[in-house]
C-alpha positions as CSV (number, residue, x, y, z in Angstrom):
1,M,0.0,0.0,0.2
2,N,1.5,3.7,-0.4
3,T,1.0,6.0,1.9
4,H,-2.2,7.3,0.7
5,E,-4.1,4.0,1.1
6,R,-2.5,3.2,4.5
7,M,-4.2,6.7,5.7
8,I,-7.3,5.4,5.0
9,H,-7.2,1.6,5.8
10,F,-6.2,2.4,9.5
11,L,-9.0,5.4,9.7
12,Q,-11.0,2.4,8.9
13,N,-9.6,0.1,11.6
14,Y,-10.0,3.1,14.0
15,I,-13.4,3.3,12.9
16,R,-14.3,-0.4,13.1
17,I,-13.1,-0.2,17.3
18,E,-16.5,1.0,18.9
19,T,-15.6,4.0,21.1
20,T,-19.1,4.4,21.5
21,Y,-19.8,6.1,25.0
22,P,-20.5,5.2,27.4
23,D,-19.1,1.9,27.0
24,A,-15.9,3.0,24.9
25,D,-13.7,0.2,23.4
26,Y,-11.0,2.5,24.7
27,A,-8.1,-0.5,25.2
28,G,-8.8,-1.3,21.5
29,A,-7.8,2.3,20.5
30,V,-5.2,3.0,22.7
31,A,-3.7,-0.7,21.1
32,L,-4.3,0.4,17.6
33,L,-2.8,3.7,18.3
34,K,0.5,2.6,20.4
35,E,1.0,-0.2,17.7
36,Q,1.0,2.3,14.8
37,A,3.8,4.6,16.7
38,L,5.9,2.5,17.8
39,L,6.1,1.1,14.5
40,D,6.8,4.3,12.9
41,G,9.3,5.2,15.9
42,F,7.6,7.9,17.7
43,G,8.0,8.5,21.4
44,Y,5.0,6.9,23.1
45,Q,3.0,7.2,26.6
46,E,-0.1,6.3,28.2
47,V,-1.6,8.2,31.3
48,H,-4.1,6.7,33.5
49,L,-6.4,9.5,34.7
50,S,-8.4,8.9,38.2
51,S,-11.6,8.5,36.0
52,G,-9.9,5.1,34.6
53,F,-9.9,6.3,31.5
54,P,-6.6,6.5,29.4
55,V,-4.9,9.6,27.4
56,V,-2.5,8.6,24.8
57,I,0.6,10.8,23.8
58,I,2.4,10.2,20.8
59,T,5.4,12.7,20.2
60,Y,8.2,13.6,18.1
61,Q,11.0,15.1,19.7
62,G,12.1,18.7,19.1
63,S,15.7,19.8,19.0
64,D,14.7,22.4,21.1
65,E,13.6,22.2,24.6
66,S,13.1,25.7,25.8
67,L,10.3,26.1,22.9
68,P,6.9,25.6,24.2
69,S,5.2,22.2,22.0
70,L,2.1,22.0,19.7
71,V,-0.4,19.8,20.7
72,L,-2.3,17.7,18.0
73,N,-5.7,17.0,19.8
74,H,-8.6,14.6,19.1
75,H,-10.8,12.6,21.2
76,M,-11.2,9.0,21.2
77,D,-14.9,8.2,21.9
78,V,-17.7,8.8,19.4
79,V,-21.8,9.4,19.8
80,P,-24.0,6.4,19.3
81,V,-25.8,5.5,16.7
82,P,-29.7,4.8,17.3
83,N,-30.7,4.2,13.4
84,P,-27.9,2.1,12.0
85,E,-30.6,0.6,9.5
86,E,-31.0,4.0,7.7
87,W,-27.3,4.4,6.9
88,L,-26.0,3.3,3.9
89,R,-23.2,0.6,5.2
90,P,-23.0,-0.4,8.9
91,P,-21.7,2.5,10.7
92,F,-18.8,1.3,12.0
93,E,-17.4,-0.5,8.9
94,G,-15.6,2.0,7.7
95,A,-17.1,1.3,3.9
96,V,-15.9,3.5,1.4
97,V,-18.8,4.3,-1.1
98,D,-18.4,6.7,-4.4
99,G,-15.1,8.3,-2.9
100,M,-16.4,8.9,0.7
101,I,-15.5,6.7,4.2
102,I,-18.6,6.5,5.5
103,G,-18.6,6.0,9.6
104,R,-19.4,6.8,12.8
105,G,-16.5,9.3,14.0
106,T,-15.3,10.0,10.0
107,Q,-15.8,14.1,10.9
108,D,-15.6,13.9,15.0
109,M,-13.3,13.0,15.4
110,K,-11.4,9.6,14.3
111,G,-11.2,11.3,10.4
112,V,-8.6,14.1,11.9
113,G,-7.0,12.4,14.1
114,V,-5.6,10.5,11.6
115,V,-4.8,13.5,9.6
116,H,-3.2,14.7,12.1
117,Y,-1.1,11.0,12.5
118,F,-0.1,11.0,8.8
119,A,1.2,14.4,8.5
120,L,3.2,13.8,11.8
121,K,4.3,10.7,10.3
122,A,4.9,12.5,6.7
123,L,7.2,14.8,8.5
124,K,9.3,12.7,10.7
125,D,9.9,10.6,7.4
126,S,10.9,14.0,5.1
127,G,14.0,14.3,7.2
128,V,13.0,18.3,7.9
129,K,14.9,19.4,10.9
130,L,12.5,19.6,14.1
131,M,13.0,22.5,16.6
132,R,9.8,22.7,18.2
133,T,8.3,19.2,19.7
134,I,4.7,17.6,18.3
135,H,2.6,15.9,20.5
136,L,-0.6,14.2,19.3
137,I,-2.8,13.2,22.1
138,A,-5.9,11.2,21.9
139,V,-8.5,11.5,25.0
140,P,-11.6,10.1,26.3
141,D,-14.5,11.6,28.0
142,E,-15.1,14.5,25.0
143,E,-18.5,13.7,24.3
144,R,-20.2,14.0,27.3
145,G,-18.3,17.1,28.1
146,G,-14.7,16.1,28.9
147,F,-14.8,16.1,32.5
148,E,-13.9,12.8,32.8
149,G,-11.0,13.5,30.3
150,T,-9.3,16.2,29.1
151,K,-10.5,18.6,32.6
152,L,-8.5,15.8,34.2
153,F,-5.8,15.4,32.4
154,I,-4.9,19.2,32.1
155,E,-4.4,18.8,36.0
156,T,-1.7,16.3,35.9
157,E,1.9,16.2,36.2
158,S,2.2,14.3,32.9
159,F,0.6,17.4,31.0
160,A,2.7,20.1,32.6
161,Q,5.9,18.2,31.7
162,L,4.7,19.0,28.0
163,N,5.2,22.5,28.1
164,V,2.0,22.9,25.7
165,G,1.9,26.4,24.4
166,F,-0.3,25.8,21.3
167,I,-3.1,23.5,20.3
168,I,-4.9,22.4,17.7
169,D,-8.2,20.8,18.2
170,E,-11.8,20.0,16.3
171,G,-13.7,22.3,14.4
172,S,-16.3,21.8,11.6
173,A,-16.0,20.8,7.8
174,S,-16.6,23.9,5.7
175,G,-19.3,22.5,3.2
176,D,-17.3,24.7,1.0
177,P,-14.6,23.6,-1.6
178,S,-13.3,26.9,-1.8
179,S,-12.6,27.4,1.9
180,L,-11.6,25.9,5.6
181,L,-12.8,27.2,8.8
182,I,-10.7,28.0,12.0
183,K,-12.4,27.9,14.9
184,I,-11.4,30.9,17.0
185,D,-13.7,30.4,19.7
186,E,-16.9,28.3,21.1
187,R,-19.8,29.3,23.1
188,K,-20.2,28.3,26.6
189,P,-22.4,25.5,27.7
190,L,-24.5,26.2,30.8
191,Q,-26.8,23.3,31.5
192,V,-29.9,23.8,34.1
193,K,-32.7,21.8,35.7
194,L,-36.2,23.7,37.1
195,T,-38.2,22.3,39.5
196,A,-41.6,23.4,40.4
197,R,-43.5,22.1,43.0
198,G,-47.2,22.4,43.9
199,D,-50.3,20.7,44.9
200,L,-51.2,17.2,44.4
201,A,-55.0,17.1,44.3
202,H,-57.6,16.2,41.8
203,G,-57.9,17.1,38.4
204,S,-61.1,19.1,39.1
205,K,-59.8,21.4,41.7
206,L,-59.8,25.0,40.4
207,A,-57.4,26.4,43.4
208,A,-54.6,23.7,43.1
209,R,-51.5,25.3,43.2
210,N,-50.4,23.8,39.4
211,A,-46.7,22.9,39.5
212,I,-46.6,22.4,35.6
213,H,-48.9,25.6,35.2
214,D,-45.6,28.1,36.8
215,L,-43.2,25.7,35.1
216,N,-45.1,26.5,31.6
217,Q,-44.9,30.4,32.3
218,L,-41.6,30.5,33.0
219,L,-40.6,28.8,30.0
220,Q,-42.3,30.9,28.0
221,H,-40.2,33.8,29.0
222,V,-37.2,31.2,27.5
223,V,-38.9,30.1,24.3
224,A,-39.6,34.0,23.5
225,H,-35.8,34.6,24.3
226,H,-34.6,32.2,22.3
227,A,-37.3,33.5,19.3
228,E,-35.8,36.7,19.6
229,Q,-32.0,35.2,19.0
230,Q,-33.2,33.0,15.9
231,K,-34.7,35.7,14.2
232,L,-31.0,37.3,14.0
233,L,-29.9,34.6,12.0
234,S,-30.1,35.8,8.8
235,H,-27.4,38.1,9.6
236,T,-25.2,36.8,12.5
237,D,-23.2,33.4,12.9
238,P,-25.3,31.3,15.5
239,G,-22.1,31.2,17.0
240,H,-22.0,34.6,18.4
241,L,-26.2,34.6,19.6
242,L,-27.6,32.8,22.5
243,S,-29.4,29.8,22.6
244,M,-31.6,28.1,25.1
245,N,-33.1,24.5,24.3
246,I,-35.3,23.2,26.4
247,T,-33.9,19.2,26.4
248,S,-36.5,17.6,28.5
249,L,-39.6,17.9,30.5
250,Y,-41.3,15.7,33.3
251,A,-44.7,15.9,35.2
252,G,-47.6,13.7,35.9
253,A,-48.8,11.3,38.4
254,Y,-48.2,7.7,36.5
255,K,-49.1,4.1,37.7
256,N,-47.6,1.4,35.8
257,S,-46.3,3.2,32.9
258,K,-49.8,4.9,32.4
259,V,-50.7,9.0,33.8
260,A,-53.1,9.7,35.8
261,L,-55.5,12.3,33.7
262,N,-57.5,13.6,36.8
263,V,-54.8,14.0,39.2
264,V,-52.6,17.5,39.6
265,S,-49.3,16.9,39.8
266,D,-47.2,18.2,42.8
267,S,-43.9,18.0,40.9
268,A,-42.7,19.6,37.4
269,I,-39.1,19.5,35.9
270,A,-37.4,20.7,32.7
271,T,-34.0,21.1,31.6
272,I,-32.8,23.9,29.5
273,D,-29.2,23.9,27.3
274,I,-28.1,27.2,27.0
275,R,-24.9,28.1,25.0
276,I,-23.4,31.3,25.7
277,P,-21.5,33.4,23.0
278,P,-17.9,34.9,24.5
279,T,-19.1,38.5,23.9
280,L,-21.9,37.2,27.2
281,D,-20.5,36.2,31.0
282,I,-22.6,33.0,32.3
283,Q,-23.2,35.0,35.2
284,Q,-25.4,37.7,33.3
285,I,-27.5,34.5,32.0
286,L,-28.0,33.2,35.6
287,S,-28.9,36.6,36.7
288,W,-31.2,36.6,33.8
289,L,-32.9,33.4,35.1
290,E,-32.8,34.4,38.3
291,D,-34.9,37.8,37.7
292,K,-38.1,35.4,35.8
293,L,-37.7,33.0,38.8
294,Q,-38.7,35.7,41.2
295,L,-42.1,35.7,39.4
296,F,-42.4,31.9,40.1
297,P,-41.3,31.3,43.9
298,S,-42.1,27.8,43.7
299,I,-39.4,26.9,40.8
300,T,-36.0,26.4,42.0
301,L,-32.7,25.9,39.7
302,H,-30.3,24.1,39.8
303,I,-27.2,23.9,37.7
304,E,-26.6,20.6,36.2
305,A,-23.2,21.6,34.4
306,T,-20.9,24.5,33.0
307,V,-17.9,25.9,32.6
308,D,-15.3,28.4,33.9
309,E,-15.5,31.8,33.1
310,R,-13.2,33.1,30.9
311,P,-12.6,36.4,29.0
312,A,-13.0,36.2,25.2
313,R,-10.3,36.4,22.9
314,A,-9.3,40.0,22.3
315,D,-6.8,38.9,19.1
316,H,-7.5,35.7,17.3
317,E,-4.5,36.5,14.9
318,T,-1.7,35.2,16.7
319,M,1.3,32.8,15.7
320,L,-0.4,29.6,15.5
321,Y,-3.4,31.3,13.5
322,A,-1.0,32.9,11.5
323,A,0.6,29.8,10.4
324,L,-2.2,27.6,10.0
325,A,-4.1,30.4,7.7
326,K,-0.4,30.4,5.7
327,A,-0.9,26.5,4.9
328,I,-4.5,27.0,3.8
329,K,-3.9,29.7,1.6
330,I,-0.9,27.8,0.0
331,H,-3.2,24.8,-1.0
332,N,-5.7,27.5,-2.6
333,K,-8.6,27.7,0.0
334,N,-9.7,30.5,2.1
335,P,-9.3,30.4,5.8
336,K,-12.6,31.6,7.5
337,P,-12.7,32.2,11.3
338,F,-15.8,31.4,13.0
339,V,-17.0,31.0,16.6
340,T,-18.8,27.6,17.0
341,E,-22.1,26.7,18.3
342,G,-21.0,23.9,20.7
343,A,-18.4,23.4,23.1
344,S,-15.4,21.1,22.8
345,D,-12.4,20.1,25.2
346,L,-10.8,23.1,23.2
347,R,-11.9,25.1,26.3
348,F,-9.9,23.4,29.0
349,Y,-6.9,24.5,26.9
350,L,-7.9,27.8,26.6
351,Q,-8.9,28.8,30.1
352,R,-5.0,27.6,30.9
353,G,-4.2,30.3,28.6
354,I,-2.7,28.3,25.9
355,D,-3.2,29.5,22.2
356,G,-5.4,27.2,20.4
357,V,-7.8,27.0,17.6
358,G,-10.2,24.4,16.1
359,F,-9.5,22.6,12.8
360,S,-11.7,19.9,10.7
361,P,-9.6,20.3,7.2
362,F,-12.5,19.2,5.4
363,T,-14.9,20.3,3.1
364,N,-17.4,18.5,2.8
365,E,-21.0,19.3,4.8
366,D,-20.7,19.2,8.1
367,N,-22.3,15.8,9.7
368,I,-20.9,15.3,12.9
369,H,-23.2,12.7,15.1
370,G,-25.4,12.7,11.8
371,T,-26.7,9.7,9.7
372,N,-24.5,8.6,7.0
373,E,-21.1,10.7,8.8
374,A,-18.7,10.6,6.3
375,I,-15.8,12.0,4.5
376,S,-13.7,12.6,1.2
377,I,-11.0,10.3,0.7
378,V,-9.9,13.5,-2.0
379,D,-10.2,15.9,1.3
380,M,-8.3,13.7,3.7
381,I,-5.0,13.6,1.1
382,E,-5.7,17.5,0.9
383,A,-5.9,17.7,4.7
384,K,-2.7,16.3,5.6
385,A,-1.1,18.4,2.5
386,I,-2.5,21.1,4.5
387,L,-1.3,19.6,8.1
388,L,2.2,19.3,6.8
389,D,2.8,22.3,5.8
390,F,1.0,24.0,8.9
391,L,3.7,21.8,10.9
392,K,6.6,23.2,9.2
393,F,6.0,26.6,9.5
394,M,5.2,26.0,13.2
395,C,8.0,23.6,14.1
396,T,10.8,24.0,12.0
397,E,11.7,27.5,12.7
398,K,12.5,29.7,15.6
399,E,10.4,32.1,17.1
400,D,11.3,35.7,16.6
């Protein structure tokens, strides 16, 4: 097999290892990465976190240890496939159909990790003198928020010893053959649970304090605010807007899985997934919610998950961004900065002051977590060439 065929074959093998959370086969993924790294002569290290999950570190050592290292980061875990019968081919087969590799994780994020690896291998095989050390890191648990993966990893001594100054993490496919997206920031997640309390009463009671009614009235404020933000989508990228999606509702008196139609429930619960743009603080949104809660004393709020606050980036055109944009332009594509709607492990690195961006070097339509998730083989080959040039710009010339 030639280099391109080996890259495709490696991705197919990676896809076939089912790393679907919450029962991800991390042992299989780690074994695959370890075998290839040792075969190609890279440095190799495993870190086992307090959560029990592994982190893989593959290293190509530079000559100047004073330079902060560059990390190519990807996560090993993938989301479940609830509808395998709707796929063109089985989602964990890694089949090639019309020049596309189809499989769960091709875009998010095994395909990116494989491009990282084979660009790093091409750099090593070229014999170019490397000054800055490069680490390819494969992490667990990103799809569940990274709290038992990257969040723990960056607190370890093993991470501190890497002297990380720059990181490339996941971005989004551009959906445009003439451009590639560079994620410069992302929205901050705030996930909350609202619990309303009322009277347990017969359905005929007019005066009953109805928890469902109270919760519904509060949620109308949430829906109205969300709708106002949706109106701005025609002229504003969604990464710069606030979203407040109601993700679950639970109420009613049940017996043997059947609701009692003549009983007023004494409680009602809703969860909301809120995504906050970099220009707003998490506390601003909590204050807005708390202000609305003053109207409904029977409702309490509990924060289920959030992240540490950090300021919006003052300037995204850093040394890292410039090197990546330069590599993209050399390959006749337009680099486009954007703020992503969702959150990724990148946020943990940015919170530590590390210069980082997200970059998924594919031009097909973004379809992470979707049916028939796939990437183009042509895209993969060009992506490797772009990443190779980027690594040369970042790691073979000393900083001024």
